[in-house]
C-alpha positions as CSV (number, residue, x, y, z in Angstrom):
1,M,-77.3,8.3,-56.2
2,N,-80.8,7.1,-57.0
3,M,-82.8,4.5,-58.9
4,T,-84.0,5.1,-62.4
5,E,-86.7,3.7,-64.6
6,N,-85.3,2.4,-67.9
7,P,-83.9,5.4,-69.7
8,Q,-85.1,6.5,-73.1
9,I,-82.1,5.9,-75.2
10,S,-81.8,4.7,-78.8
11,E,-79.3,1.9,-78.1
12,L,-76.7,1.0,-75.6
13,N,-73.2,0.6,-77.0
14,Q,-71.4,-2.7,-76.7
15,P,-67.9,-1.8,-75.4
16,Q,-64.9,-4.0,-75.9
17,L,-64.7,-6.3,-72.9
18,F,-61.9,-8.5,-71.7
19,L,-63.1,-10.9,-69.0
20,R,-61.0,-13.0,-66.6
21,L,-63.7,-14.9,-64.7
22,E,-63.3,-17.2,-61.8
23,G,-65.6,-19.6,-60.0
24,E,-67.7,-22.1,-62.0
25,I,-68.0,-19.9,-65.1
26,G,-64.2,-19.4,-65.2
27,Q,-63.7,-23.2,-64.8
28,R,-66.2,-23.9,-67.6
29,I,-64.5,-21.4,-69.9
30,Q,-61.1,-23.0,-69.3
31,A,-62.5,-26.5,-69.7
32,N,-64.1,-25.5,-73.1
33,L,-60.7,-24.1,-74.2
34,D,-58.7,-27.1,-73.1
35,N,-61.0,-29.9,-74.0
36,W,-63.0,-28.6,-76.9
37,L,-61.7,-25.5,-78.7
38,Y,-58.1,-26.7,-79.1
39,P,-58.7,-30.4,-79.7
40,C,-61.7,-30.0,-82.1
41,P,-59.9,-29.2,-85.4
42,K,-57.3,-32.0,-84.8
43,V,-59.8,-34.6,-83.8
44,N,-62.3,-33.5,-86.5
45,P,-60.2,-32.4,-89.5
46,G,-63.4,-32.6,-91.6
47,L,-64.3,-29.3,-89.9
48,L,-62.3,-27.6,-92.7
49,E,-61.6,-30.4,-95.1
50,M,-65.3,-30.7,-96.0
51,F,-65.0,-27.4,-97.8
52,R,-61.9,-28.4,-99.7
53,M,-63.4,-31.8,-100.8
54,R,-66.8,-30.4,-102.0
55,D,-66.2,-31.2,-105.7
56,R,-64.3,-34.5,-105.2
57,A,-65.6,-38.0,-105.9
58,P,-67.0,-40.1,-104.4
59,K,-69.3,-37.4,-103.0
60,P,-68.5,-36.6,-99.4
61,K,-71.2,-37.0,-96.8
62,V,-72.5,-33.7,-95.8
63,T,-75.8,-32.7,-94.2
64,I,-78.2,-29.8,-94.5
65,D,-76.3,-28.1,-91.6
66,S,-72.7,-29.1,-92.3
67,G,-71.5,-25.9,-93.9
68,S,-72.5,-23.9,-90.8
69,L,-70.3,-25.9,-88.3
70,W,-67.1,-24.1,-89.1
71,G,-68.7,-20.7,-88.8
72,K,-70.3,-21.5,-85.4
73,Y,-67.0,-22.8,-84.2
74,L,-65.2,-19.7,-85.3
75,I,-67.7,-17.4,-83.7
76,S,-67.2,-19.1,-80.3
77,A,-63.4,-19.1,-80.8
78,V,-63.3,-15.3,-81.4
79,Q,-65.4,-14.8,-78.3
80,A,-63.1,-17.0,-76.3
81,M,-60.2,-14.7,-77.1
82,R,-61.9,-12.0,-75.0
83,M,-62.0,-14.4,-72.0
84,T,-58.5,-15.8,-71.6
85,D,-54.8,-14.6,-71.3
86,D,-53.6,-17.7,-73.2
87,P,-51.1,-16.4,-75.8
88,K,-51.5,-19.5,-78.0
89,L,-55.2,-18.9,-78.8
90,R,-54.9,-16.0,-81.3
91,P,-52.3,-17.6,-83.6
92,F,-54.1,-20.9,-83.3
93,I,-57.3,-19.4,-84.6
94,G,-55.4,-17.3,-87.2
95,E,-54.0,-20.4,-88.8
96,L,-57.4,-22.0,-89.0
97,V,-58.9,-18.8,-90.5
98,E,-56.1,-18.7,-93.1
99,D,-56.8,-22.3,-94.0
100,F,-60.5,-21.7,-94.3
101,I,-60.0,-18.6,-96.6
102,S,-57.9,-20.8,-98.9
103,T,-61.0,-23.0,-99.5
104,Q,-63.0,-20.2,-101.0
105,D,-63.9,-20.7,-104.7
106,E,-63.1,-18.1,-107.3
107,D,-66.7,-16.9,-107.4
108,G,-66.7,-16.3,-103.6
109,Y,-68.5,-19.6,-102.7
110,L,-67.8,-20.7,-99.1
111,G,-70.0,-23.9,-98.9
112,V,-69.7,-27.7,-99.0
113,Y,-71.8,-28.6,-102.0
114,Y,-71.2,-29.5,-105.7
115,K,-71.4,-26.6,-108.1
116,H,-74.9,-27.5,-109.4
117,E,-76.3,-27.6,-105.8
118,R,-74.9,-24.4,-104.5
119,L,-76.8,-21.7,-102.6
120,F,-80.4,-22.7,-103.4
121,A,-80.6,-26.5,-103.0
122,H,-79.9,-26.8,-99.2
123,W,-79.5,-24.6,-96.1
124,D,-76.4,-23.3,-97.9
125,I,-77.2,-19.6,-97.4
126,W,-77.8,-20.3,-93.7
127,A,-74.3,-21.9,-93.6
128,H,-72.8,-18.9,-95.3
129,Y,-74.4,-16.7,-92.7
130,H,-72.4,-18.2,-89.9
131,C,-69.2,-18.3,-91.8
132,I,-69.5,-14.7,-92.9
133,L,-70.4,-13.6,-89.3
134,G,-67.4,-15.5,-87.9
135,L,-65.0,-14.0,-90.4
136,Y,-66.4,-10.5,-89.7
137,M,-66.0,-11.0,-86.0
138,W,-62.4,-12.2,-86.5
139,H,-61.7,-9.1,-88.6
140,R,-63.1,-6.8,-86.0
141,E,-61.1,-8.4,-83.3
142,T,-57.8,-8.6,-85.2
143,G,-57.9,-6.3,-88.1
144,D,-57.4,-9.2,-90.6
145,Q,-58.3,-7.7,-93.9
146,A,-58.2,-11.0,-95.7
147,A,-61.0,-12.3,-93.5
148,L,-63.2,-9.3,-94.3
149,D,-62.4,-9.6,-98.0
150,C,-63.4,-13.3,-97.9
151,A,-66.7,-12.5,-96.1
152,L,-67.5,-9.7,-98.6
153,R,-66.8,-12.0,-101.7
154,A,-69.2,-14.5,-100.2
155,A,-71.9,-11.9,-99.5
156,D,-71.4,-10.5,-103.1
157,L,-72.1,-14.0,-104.5
158,I,-75.3,-14.4,-102.4
159,C,-76.7,-11.0,-103.3
160,H,-76.0,-11.4,-107.0
161,G,-77.6,-14.8,-106.8
162,L,-80.7,-13.4,-105.1
163,L,-81.0,-10.3,-107.3
164,T,-80.2,-11.7,-110.7
165,G,-80.4,-15.5,-110.6
166,E,-83.3,-17.7,-111.7
167,K,-83.6,-19.3,-108.2
168,G,-84.3,-17.7,-104.8
169,F,-85.3,-18.5,-101.3
170,H,-88.5,-20.2,-102.5
171,D,-86.4,-22.9,-104.0
172,T,-84.6,-23.8,-100.8
173,P,-85.7,-26.1,-98.0
174,G,-86.7,-24.0,-95.0
175,P,-86.5,-20.7,-96.9
176,E,-87.1,-18.6,-93.8
177,I,-84.0,-20.1,-92.2
178,N,-81.9,-19.0,-95.2
179,T,-83.1,-15.5,-94.8
180,S,-80.9,-15.2,-91.7
181,I,-78.3,-13.8,-94.0
182,I,-80.1,-10.5,-93.6
183,H,-78.4,-10.1,-90.2
184,A,-74.9,-10.5,-91.8
185,L,-75.8,-8.2,-94.7
186,G,-77.0,-5.5,-92.3
187,I,-73.7,-5.7,-90.5
188,L,-71.6,-5.6,-93.7
189,Y,-73.7,-2.7,-95.2
190,Q,-72.9,-0.6,-92.1
191,E,-69.2,-1.6,-92.4
192,T,-68.8,-0.9,-96.1
193,G,-71.8,1.2,-97.3
194,T,-72.0,-1.2,-100.3
195,D,-75.4,-0.7,-102.0
196,L,-75.5,-4.3,-103.2
197,Y,-76.0,-5.4,-99.5
198,L,-78.8,-3.0,-99.0
199,Q,-80.5,-4.3,-102.2
200,G,-80.1,-7.8,-100.7
201,I,-81.7,-6.7,-97.5
202,Q,-84.6,-5.2,-99.3
203,H,-85.0,-8.4,-101.4
204,I,-85.3,-10.4,-98.1
205,Q,-87.8,-7.9,-96.7
206,T,-89.9,-8.4,-99.9
207,F,-89.7,-12.1,-99.5
208,W,-90.8,-11.9,-95.9
209,E,-93.9,-10.0,-97.0
210,K,-94.8,-12.9,-99.3
211,L,-94.9,-15.3,-96.4
212,G,-98.6,-15.1,-95.6
213,G,-98.8,-11.6,-96.9
214,R,-97.7,-9.8,-93.8
215,G,-94.2,-11.0,-92.9
216,Y,-92.4,-11.0,-89.6
217,Y,-92.1,-7.2,-89.3
218,H,-95.8,-6.5,-89.8
219,Q,-96.9,-9.3,-87.6
220,A,-94.8,-7.9,-84.8
221,I,-96.3,-4.5,-85.3
222,E,-99.7,-6.1,-85.1
223,G,-98.8,-7.8,-81.8
224,V,-98.7,-11.4,-83.1
225,D,-96.9,-13.8,-80.8
226,F,-93.8,-15.4,-82.2
227,Y,-95.2,-18.9,-81.9
228,Q,-98.1,-17.9,-84.1
229,T,-96.0,-16.6,-87.0
230,G,-95.8,-18.8,-90.1
231,S,-92.5,-20.3,-89.3
232,H,-91.3,-20.2,-85.8
233,R,-88.3,-22.5,-85.7
234,W,-85.4,-21.4,-83.6
235,E,-83.2,-20.4,-86.6
236,I,-85.7,-17.6,-87.4
237,L,-84.3,-15.7,-84.3
238,H,-81.1,-15.1,-86.2
239,A,-83.1,-13.8,-89.2
240,L,-85.0,-11.5,-86.8
241,Q,-81.7,-10.1,-85.6
242,G,-81.9,-8.4,-89.0
243,L,-84.6,-6.2,-87.5
244,S,-81.9,-4.8,-85.2
245,E,-79.7,-4.0,-88.2
246,L,-82.6,-2.4,-90.1
247,Y,-83.2,-0.1,-87.1
248,R,-79.5,0.8,-87.1
249,I,-79.5,1.5,-90.8
250,T,-82.7,3.4,-91.1
251,G,-83.3,4.9,-87.6
252,D,-87.0,3.7,-88.0
253,E,-88.2,3.1,-84.4
254,T,-90.7,0.5,-85.6
255,Y,-88.0,-2.0,-86.4
256,K,-86.7,-1.7,-82.8
257,Q,-90.3,-2.1,-81.5
258,A,-90.8,-5.2,-83.7
259,Q,-87.6,-6.8,-82.4
260,V,-88.4,-6.1,-78.7
261,H,-92.0,-7.2,-79.2
262,Y,-90.9,-10.7,-80.3
263,W,-88.5,-10.8,-77.3
264,H,-91.3,-10.2,-74.8
265,S,-93.6,-12.6,-76.7
266,I,-91.0,-15.5,-76.5
267,L,-90.4,-14.8,-72.8
268,K,-94.1,-15.0,-72.1
269,T,-94.9,-18.1,-74.1
270,D,-91.8,-20.2,-74.7
271,V,-89.0,-19.9,-72.1
272,H,-88.7,-22.8,-69.8
273,N,-87.9,-22.9,-66.1
274,A,-84.1,-23.1,-66.8
275,G,-84.2,-20.1,-69.2
276,S,-84.0,-22.3,-72.2
277,F,-86.1,-21.9,-75.4
278,S,-88.0,-24.1,-77.8
279,V,-89.8,-27.5,-77.9
280,G,-88.7,-29.7,-80.8
281,K,-86.7,-27.0,-82.4
282,Q,-89.4,-24.3,-82.4
283,A,-91.7,-22.1,-80.3
284,A,-94.7,-24.0,-79.0
285,G,-96.7,-21.4,-77.1
286,N,-96.3,-23.2,-73.7
287,P,-93.1,-23.3,-71.6
288,F,-94.2,-26.4,-69.7
289,M,-94.7,-28.6,-72.7
290,P,-92.3,-31.6,-72.8
291,G,-90.1,-32.2,-75.8
292,A,-86.5,-31.8,-76.9
293,I,-84.9,-28.5,-75.7
294,E,-82.1,-28.0,-78.2
295,T,-78.9,-26.2,-77.1
296,C,-78.7,-24.3,-80.4
297,C,-82.2,-22.9,-79.7
298,T,-81.1,-21.4,-76.4
299,V,-77.9,-20.0,-77.9
300,A,-80.1,-18.2,-80.5
301,W,-82.4,-16.9,-77.7
302,I,-79.4,-15.4,-75.8
303,A,-78.1,-13.8,-78.9
304,Y,-81.5,-12.3,-79.7
305,S,-81.8,-11.2,-76.0
306,I,-78.5,-9.3,-76.1
307,D,-79.9,-7.3,-79.1
308,A,-83.1,-6.6,-77.1
309,L,-81.1,-5.5,-74.0
310,R,-79.1,-3.0,-76.1
311,F,-82.3,-1.5,-77.4
312,S,-84.2,-1.7,-74.1
313,P,-82.0,-1.6,-71.0
314,D,-84.5,-3.5,-69.0
315,C,-83.5,-5.7,-66.0
316,K,-86.1,-8.2,-67.1
317,I,-84.1,-8.9,-70.2
318,A,-80.8,-9.1,-68.4
319,D,-82.4,-11.4,-65.8
320,A,-83.5,-13.7,-68.6
321,I,-80.0,-13.9,-70.1
322,E,-78.6,-14.7,-66.6
323,N,-81.2,-17.4,-66.1
324,A,-80.4,-19.0,-69.4
325,T,-76.6,-18.8,-68.7
326,W,-76.4,-20.1,-65.2
327,N,-79.0,-22.8,-65.7
328,A,-79.8,-23.9,-69.2
329,M,-76.4,-23.3,-70.8
330,L,-74.2,-24.5,-68.0
331,G,-76.6,-27.5,-67.9
332,S,-76.0,-28.1,-71.6
333,Q,-72.2,-28.1,-71.2
334,H,-70.7,-31.1,-69.4
335,P,-68.4,-29.8,-66.6
336,S,-65.5,-31.5,-68.2
337,G,-65.8,-29.1,-71.2
338,R,-65.6,-32.1,-73.6
339,W,-69.2,-32.2,-74.8
340,W,-72.5,-30.4,-75.0
341,T,-76.0,-31.8,-75.1
342,Y,-78.5,-31.6,-77.9
343,D,-81.4,-31.8,-75.5
344,T,-81.2,-30.5,-72.0
345,P,-84.5,-31.8,-70.5
346,M,-86.3,-30.2,-67.6
347,D,-86.7,-33.7,-66.2
348,G,-84.6,-36.7,-67.4
349,K,-81.1,-37.6,-68.4
350,R,-78.5,-35.5,-70.3
351,L,-76.8,-37.1,-73.2
352,A,-74.0,-35.8,-75.3
353,A,-75.2,-34.3,-78.6
354,F,-73.4,-37.0,-80.6
355,H,-75.7,-39.6,-79.1
356,H,-78.7,-37.8,-80.6
357,L,-77.1,-36.5,-83.8
358,A,-74.5,-39.0,-84.9
359,D,-76.6,-40.4,-87.7
360,V,-77.4,-36.9,-88.9
361,H,-74.1,-35.0,-88.5
362,S,-71.1,-37.3,-87.9
363,A,-69.0,-38.1,-91.0
364,C,-65.6,-39.4,-91.9
365,G,-63.1,-37.0,-90.5
366,S,-65.6,-35.3,-88.2
367,P,-66.9,-37.9,-85.7
368,E,-67.7,-35.3,-83.0
369,L,-69.1,-32.6,-85.1
370,N,-72.8,-31.5,-84.8
371,C,-74.6,-28.2,-84.5
372,C,-74.8,-28.1,-80.7
373,A,-71.2,-29.2,-80.1
374,V,-69.9,-26.2,-82.1
375,N,-72.6,-23.8,-81.2
376,G,-72.9,-24.4,-77.5
377,P,-69.7,-22.6,-76.5
378,R,-71.2,-19.3,-77.8
379,S,-73.3,-19.2,-74.7
380,L,-70.1,-18.8,-72.7
381,G,-68.5,-16.4,-75.2
382,M,-71.6,-14.2,-75.3
383,L,-70.8,-13.1,-71.7
384,S,-68.4,-10.7,-73.4
385,E,-71.4,-9.1,-75.2
386,W,-73.7,-8.5,-72.2
387,A,-71.8,-8.5,-68.9
388,I,-71.4,-4.7,-69.1
389,L,-72.9,-2.4,-71.7
390,G,-72.8,1.4,-72.3
391,D,-70.1,4.0,-72.7
392,D,-68.7,7.1,-71.0
393,Q,-71.6,9.3,-72.2
394,Q,-74.6,7.0,-71.5
395,G,-73.0,5.4,-68.5
396,L,-72.1,1.8,-67.8
397,Y,-74.7,-0.9,-67.2
398,V,-73.4,-3.7,-64.9
399,N,-75.4,-6.8,-65.7
400,Y,-73.2,-9.8,-64.7
401,F,-72.5,-10.9,-61.2
402,G,-69.8,-13.4,-60.5
403,P,-66.2,-13.6,-59.2
404,G,-63.5,-12.3,-61.5
405,T,-62.3,-9.2,-63.3
406,I,-63.9,-7.4,-66.3
407,E,-61.8,-4.8,-68.2
408,V,-63.9,-2.3,-70.2
409,N,-62.3,-0.5,-73.1
410,L,-64.6,2.4,-74.2
411,N,-64.7,4.1,-77.6
412,T,-62.5,6.9,-76.2
413,T,-59.1,6.2,-74.5
414,S,-60.9,5.4,-71.2
415,K,-60.4,2.0,-69.6
416,W,-62.2,0.7,-66.6
417,V,-61.7,-2.4,-64.5
418,F,-64.5,-4.0,-62.4
419,R,-63.3,-6.6,-59.9
420,Q,-65.9,-8.7,-58.2
421,Q,-65.3,-10.5,-54.9
422,T,-68.1,-13.0,-54.4
423,R,-69.3,-16.6,-54.3
424,Y,-72.3,-15.7,-56.4
425,P,-74.5,-17.4,-57.4
426,A,-74.0,-19.7,-54.5
427,E,-74.0,-16.8,-52.0
428,P,-75.9,-13.5,-52.1
429,T,-73.2,-10.9,-51.4
430,V,-71.2,-9.2,-54.1
431,R,-68.4,-6.7,-53.7
432,I,-67.5,-4.7,-56.9
433,E,-64.3,-2.7,-56.9
434,V,-64.4,0.0,-59.5
435,E,-61.1,1.2,-61.1
436,P,-61.3,3.8,-63.8
437,D,-57.9,4.8,-65.4
438,S,-58.6,8.4,-64.3
439,P,-61.4,10.1,-62.2
440,L,-64.5,10.4,-64.3
441,E,-68.1,11.5,-63.6
442,I,-70.5,9.1,-65.3
443,P,-73.4,7.0,-64.0
444,I,-73.1,3.4,-63.3
445,Y,-76.3,1.5,-63.6
446,L,-76.4,-1.6,-61.4
447,R,-78.8,-4.4,-62.3
448,I,-81.2,-5.2,-59.4
449,P,-82.7,-8.6,-60.3
450,A,-86.5,-8.7,-60.3
451,W,-86.4,-11.8,-58.2
452,S,-84.4,-10.0,-55.4
453,M,-87.3,-8.4,-53.5
454,K,-85.1,-6.9,-50.7
455,T,-81.7,-5.8,-52.0
456,K,-79.2,-3.8,-49.9
457,V,-76.6,-1.7,-51.7
458,S,-73.8,0.5,-50.3
459,L,-71.3,2.7,-51.9
460,N,-67.9,3.1,-50.1
461,G,-69.7,1.9,-47.0
462,N,-72.6,4.3,-47.2
463,P,-76.1,2.7,-47.7
464,V,-77.9,3.6,-50.9
465,G,-81.7,4.1,-50.5
466,D,-84.7,3.4,-52.7
467,V,-83.4,0.2,-54.2
468,R,-86.1,-1.5,-56.2
469,P,-86.3,-5.0,-57.8
470,G,-86.3,-5.2,-61.5
471,V,-84.9,-1.6,-62.0
472,Y,-81.4,-0.5,-62.7
473,L,-79.9,1.4,-59.7
474,K,-78.2,4.6,-60.9
475,L,-75.0,5.4,-59.0
476,D,-73.8,8.8,-60.2
477,R,-70.5,10.2,-58.9
478,I,-66.9,11.0,-59.9
479,W,-65.5,7.5,-59.9
480,K,-62.0,6.9,-58.6
481,T,-59.8,3.9,-58.0
482,K,-60.8,2.0,-54.8
483,D,-64.5,3.0,-55.1
484,C,-66.4,0.0,-53.9
485,I,-70.0,-1.1,-54.4
486,D,-71.4,-3.7,-52.0
487,V,-74.6,-5.6,-52.9
488,E,-76.6,-8.0,-50.7
489,L,-79.2,-9.8,-52.8
490,D,-82.4,-11.5,-51.5
491,F,-81.9,-15.3,-51.8
492,N,-85.2,-16.3,-50.3
493,L,-86.7,-19.3,-52.0
494,R,-89.3,-18.8,-54.7
495,L,-91.6,-21.0,-56.7
496,L,-92.7,-21.3,-60.3
497,R,-95.9,-23.4,-60.5
498,G,-96.3,-25.5,-63.7
499,D,-99.4,-26.7,-65.5
500,A,-100.8,-30.1,-66.3
501,Y,-97.8,-30.9,-68.6
502,V,-95.7,-31.2,-65.5
503,N,-98.4,-32.5,-63.2
504,H,-98.7,-29.1,-61.6
505,N,-95.4,-29.6,-59.9
506,A,-93.2,-26.6,-59.1
507,S,-89.7,-25.3,-59.8
508,L,-87.7,-24.1,-56.9
509,Y,-85.2,-21.2,-57.1
510,R,-82.6,-19.8,-54.8
511,G,-81.1,-16.6,-56.2
512,P,-80.5,-17.1,-60.0
513,L,-80.2,-20.9,-59.6
514,L,-82.8,-23.4,-60.4
515,L,-82.6,-26.3,-58.0
516,A,-83.0,-29.9,-58.9
517,F,-83.2,-33.4,-57.6
518,D,-80.3,-35.6,-58.8
519,Q,-79.9,-39.3,-58.3
520,K,-76.2,-38.8,-57.5
521,H,-77.0,-37.1,-54.2
522,N,-80.0,-39.1,-53.1
523,T,-80.8,-42.7,-52.2
524,I,-84.3,-42.7,-53.8
525,E,-85.2,-42.4,-57.4
526,P,-86.5,-39.3,-59.1
527,D,-90.0,-40.7,-59.7
528,D,-90.2,-41.7,-56.0
529,M,-89.4,-38.2,-54.6
530,P,-91.9,-37.4,-51.8
531,T,-93.7,-34.1,-51.5
532,L,-92.1,-31.0,-50.0
533,D,-94.0,-28.3,-48.0
534,F,-92.9,-24.9,-49.3
535,G,-94.1,-23.1,-46.2
536,K,-91.9,-25.2,-43.9
537,L,-89.0,-25.8,-46.3
538,E,-85.6,-25.2,-44.9
539,L,-82.4,-25.8,-46.8
540,S,-79.2,-26.8,-44.9
541,P,-75.8,-26.7,-46.7
542,A,-74.5,-30.1,-47.6
543,A,-71.2,-31.3,-48.9
544,C,-70.0,-34.0,-51.3
545,N,-66.7,-35.3,-52.6
546,D,-67.7,-35.9,-56.2
547,R,-65.7,-35.7,-59.3
548,F,-67.9,-32.8,-60.5
549,Q,-68.6,-30.5,-57.6
550,P,-72.0,-28.8,-57.6
551,L,-72.4,-25.0,-57.5
552,T,-74.6,-25.6,-54.5
553,L,-75.9,-28.5,-52.5
554,F,-78.6,-28.6,-49.8
555,K,-80.4,-31.1,-47.7
556,T,-84.0,-30.7,-46.6
557,M,-86.8,-32.8,-45.2
558,A,-89.8,-34.0,-47.1
559,M,-93.3,-34.1,-45.6
560,D,-93.0,-37.8,-44.9
561,G,-89.6,-37.4,-43.1
562,T,-87.4,-38.5,-46.0
563,E,-84.1,-36.6,-46.3
564,I,-83.8,-35.0,-49.7
565,H,-80.8,-33.4,-51.3
566,L,-81.2,-30.6,-53.9
567,T,-78.5,-29.3,-56.1
568,D,-78.2,-26.7,-58.9
569,Y,-79.7,-27.6,-62.2
570,A,-76.4,-26.7,-64.0
571,T,-74.5,-29.7,-62.6
572,A,-77.4,-32.1,-62.0
573,G,-76.9,-35.2,-64.1
574,A,-73.2,-34.4,-64.7
575,H,-72.3,-38.0,-63.6
576,G,-74.7,-39.6,-66.0
577,T,-77.6,-39.7,-63.5
578,W,-81.2,-38.9,-63.9
579,S,-82.5,-35.6,-62.5
580,R,-85.7,-33.5,-62.3
581,S,-86.4,-29.8,-61.9
582,W,-90.2,-30.1,-61.6
583,L,-90.7,-31.1,-58.0
584,P,-93.7,-32.1,-55.9
585,I,-94.2,-29.1,-53.7
586,V,-97.3,-27.9,-51.9
587,Q,-97.8,-24.3,-50.7
């Protein structure tokens, strides 16, 4: 039993996980299922009918992003299947998939536009990317061959259009965004070995090189920060997931290096205090800069981060995913599960996405649909893609802390169960009960967060030494049922100091949670909050009897003697109140 620096491995496997989570995350997953996933297609029949009505008159109202909404919904629905025992969910999704497949045109088209507008007049290839990815994920989860065939027909159409047609990416608005299809083509090529998809990938690589003469790959190799690339909108992160697939296809380490380079670049220059990404839909080069922080942007950041974590098992990456999940993404979802935000500000008021996007996205038959409403649930579903990574050869990497049970099905017949007894992230102690289906000697790598400066770990009651922050702790033994790992994390308060954009105020963290001032729990207004003294700051547990219970609530005293209540950023503003996460604190 000892700690280890990040091991030199080509890639961590993504085992099949089935999660039954409790606590706040479990409640949010269930709320999403009950109040969004199930009702959405009934309340918004246009989710599928817009595909069926594409050639009818009068011309249906569709937007540049309409065709992607179904694909995003399907992706989160497939992920939700891994996180619930509900027997109704699989047949429910299956009927929707069958209905969607029936809308495919004879030539393979899966979009929402008239024939003369298809593929190259809008973000149509971007929309196809999400639909193809969702169909493929459904196929992988269920074995549905019809879904895979539908995805392949659509991919064939796009590749033929790119390789033999008169039009190409240069004819589309936001051409770099449409190149996101490279990610799906990479996956399909590995699934089928179809040379047409490889040709499509190479065509996109050539197009990238024409963008400023160097393209995303070469700029990454040269060390260019993401926000300094030609187009640095959030959608490009899905295109850059293609770098991951290029590495898997070719084995060329430079593709992996390029992918990981952009990850570190974004963390350094564009990740906000809550773990969210982007300002006004793109990288800005300053994480303190005010502006809309779109839910879709952070979803893309988490997806990209999961790729980076598989390539580079680094606690820093897992910490960033955790930060985004517990703070930004739970803050984007209303606790009721009925709606998601478009903008989740660092300071301000959280509005449902349809308040911001109704004029752009809402249409007859789809009043609640918009990109963030259908895409936000992916942030919960992606827990099934990073909570535990690895296999019975490399070892298992335990990244997620929180109450509940995670079942891990490895590529072999081996099955493991990890049960966590904890009130994390409200409290610092975690007990992990390990249950392999038979005794097996493999390493378990336990994430020790970089923010936990003094962490205590014991195995079956025996203390483990040399535990270091920001490094996976290697626990190597013959694992048997009833083995138990106890972890006590360091929840001492810590500060992040901002710049002039936030008046040099500070963000306050306890464990993984960003703390915030919320009108709901205070008698003064956010702008009137007095200064706190970090050196003398003491937090005392507080309680409330509100409709939406906070993850954590504390009271403290400001320097002028005013009593202040601080809560977690995730639930701050849940009652329609104003909140702030940049606080006046002196050190």
